[in-house]
N, C-alpha and C positions, 0 to 999 in steps of 0.2 A: 443702646445704653440707656437704662432708666436713670435719670439724673434728678436729684433733689437739691435745689439751690437755696441756701439760707443766707440771710444778711449777717446775723450775729448769733453765736451759739457758744456754750461753754466748751464743748468738745465734739467734733464731728464723729469721733469713734464712739463716744458715749451716746450721742443721738441715734446712731445706727444700731447700737446694741439695745437701746430702749425700744426701737421699732421692732427688733427681732423678738423681744420678750412679750410684745403685745399683738403682733400680727405676723402673717406670712410675708416675707420679703423676697422679691425676685432675685435670683442669683445675678451677680455682677451689678447690683444697684450701687450707684455712686452718690455720695453726699458731699457737697462743697459749701464753704462759708467764706465770706469776705473778712469776718472778724471772728477770732476764737479766743475766748477769755481764759480758758483753762486747758490750753493745749498740752499734751503729754508727750514726754520722751521716754527713753528706756529707763526702767527701774525707778519710776516715779519722778524723774526729772521734768522740768517745765520747758515747753517749746514756745518761745516768744516770737511774735510776728506782728509787723506793722499793718494796720487795717487796710485792706484793699490792695496791697502791694504784692502779695504772694499767693502761691497755689496751696490751698489747704483742702485736702480731700480724704475721704474714707470710702473703701470699696469692700463689698461683701463677696467673699469667695467661698463656695461650698461645693461638696461632691467632687473634690479634687484629691485631697490627701488620703492615702490608704491607711494611715495610722499615725500615732503620735511620734513615731520614729522618723516621719517625713516632714515634721513641722518646719524645720529650718530650711528645707528646700524652698518653701514659699518665700522666706526672707531673701534667699538667693535670687529667686525668680523676679521678684519685684525690684530689687536693687539693680539687677542686670537690665530689666526693661527700662528703668529710668536712665541708666547709663547709655543704653542704645539710642534713646530719643535725644539725649543731650549731645551725644557725638554727632548726630545728624544736624543738630543746631550749631555745630562748630564750637562747642564749649571746650576749652583747652584743658589738657592734663587732668583727665577725670580718673577717679579711683573710688574704691569702696573702703572706708575705714571700718574695720570689723567692730560690731556685727552689721550695722546697716546705716552708717552715715555716708552721704554722697559728698565727695570732695572734689574741688577744683584747685589745682596746685596744693597748697597745704592748708586750705581753709574749707570749712564746712558750708555747703550750699543747700543741703537737704538732709532730712532724716526720716526714717521709717519706723513705725511702731505697729506690730501685728499682735492682736489679741485673739486667742483661740478659745472656742467653747466646744467641748466634746459631749455629744448627746448620748442618751441612754442606749441607743442602737449602735454606738460607735462612730457615727458620722461626725465630721469636724466642720464647724462653721468658723470662718476666719474673717475678722474685721481688720482690713489693711489701712492704716493711717499713713498718709504721706504729707510732709510739709516741705515745700520747695521754695527757697528764697529766689524770687523772680525779679521784681522791680524795686525792691527796697534797697536804699543806698546808705542808710545810716545804721551803723552797728557799733556805736560808741561804747556800749556796755557789753558788747560781745566781740572781743578782739579776734577770736578765732573763726568768726563767721564772715561769709561773703554772699554774693548773689550773682545771678546770671547777668544782670545789668552792670554790676561793677566789673565783672570779669571781662565782659565783651564791649563795654562802653556803648550799650544800646538797650532799648526797652523791648520787652517780649509780650506776645499775646498769650495771656494765661489760658484762655479758652482753647486755643490751638494746642498748647502744651498738654492740657488735660486730655483732649481727644487722642493725641499721639501716644501718650503714656498708657491710656486705657487700651488702645489698639495693640500696643506692644505687649502688655500683660495678657491680653486675650489670645494673641498669637502664641505666646509661650505656654499658656494653659493647654492649647490645642495640641502641642507637641511635647507635653511634659516628659522630660528626660533627665532623671536625677544625676546621672553621671556627667552629662554635658553641663548641667547647671553647676555642679561642684568644680569641674575643671575651669569653666569660664569665670566663676566667682573667685577662685584662687588666683587666676591670672590678673584679675582686676584689683586685688587687695592693695591697699595703701601701704607703702614701705615694705612690701614683700621682698625678701632676699637681701635686705640691707641691714647691717648691724645697727641696732637701736637700743636705747635705754628703756626699761620698763619698771613699773612699780607694782608689787603684788598687794594682796588684800591686807597685809600687815605693814604696808608702807615701806617694805624692803625693796631697794633698787637692785636691778640686775641687768646685764646685757644679754641680748638674744637676737635671733633672726626669725622673722615670721616665715613659716614654711607653707602654711595652708590652713584649711578648716576641715574638721572631721564632719561626717554626715550628720552628727548630732548638733553641730554648730559650734563646738569647742575650738578655740584658736590653738593651733599647733606652733610652738616656738622651739627652735633649736637653741639649746643652752651652751654655755662655754665648755661644759664637759662632754659635748657631742651627743647628749641625750635630748630627746624631744619630749617636752612637757605640754599637756593640754590644759587649757584654762577656760572656765565658764565666764559668762558675762559678769562683770564687776569683780572678778577675781584677779584681773590684771589690767593695767593702764599703760598705754603707749605714751611715752614722754617725747614730745617733739616740739 
């Protein structure tokens, strides 16, 4: 693993993308930071993290995806790799809140942001950003957030977690299996199979049951009329 450690940066994803635009970067290069001033979440949201307490990393993955139709498989792969490591660390009641929030019980302990660049020859470069709440214990302004330390009442070694997550991702790349990824991801979905309230893009509320995720990444929800509707990111919100 080629590791670039930074003290403070606006965004590890932006730093890694900047490297890519200026030089050749080795596949599976990792960038970490103790402090991130402009951490990003899905669709322009902000990822907030207390300095020095959490795992903030970005990873370059290239020469894996066969086309844009496989992009969401990378989301599945990374989320499942994180879940696999946290299960071994005895983190309880883990799940993935679609599309890529890592949950323990009903609170968010991590988030993934993947930014893809398609080159002129069709190859895809992916910058995988992961923020994992590790040793932070104060979430006064984030009532739906938690951390490994809060859930388990002990502190964790961030460097060890980084190594384990990198190894898990690397192992999954070596045996890239889209069908297995989709099945495992579906089984790990937060609130799957449970009647839940949702809100659509027009703020209309409805009841539905999460069934799974299409290969494209769209969330499949069973509606009250027994039809299955598919929703893109930000087209639907789970109310819980």
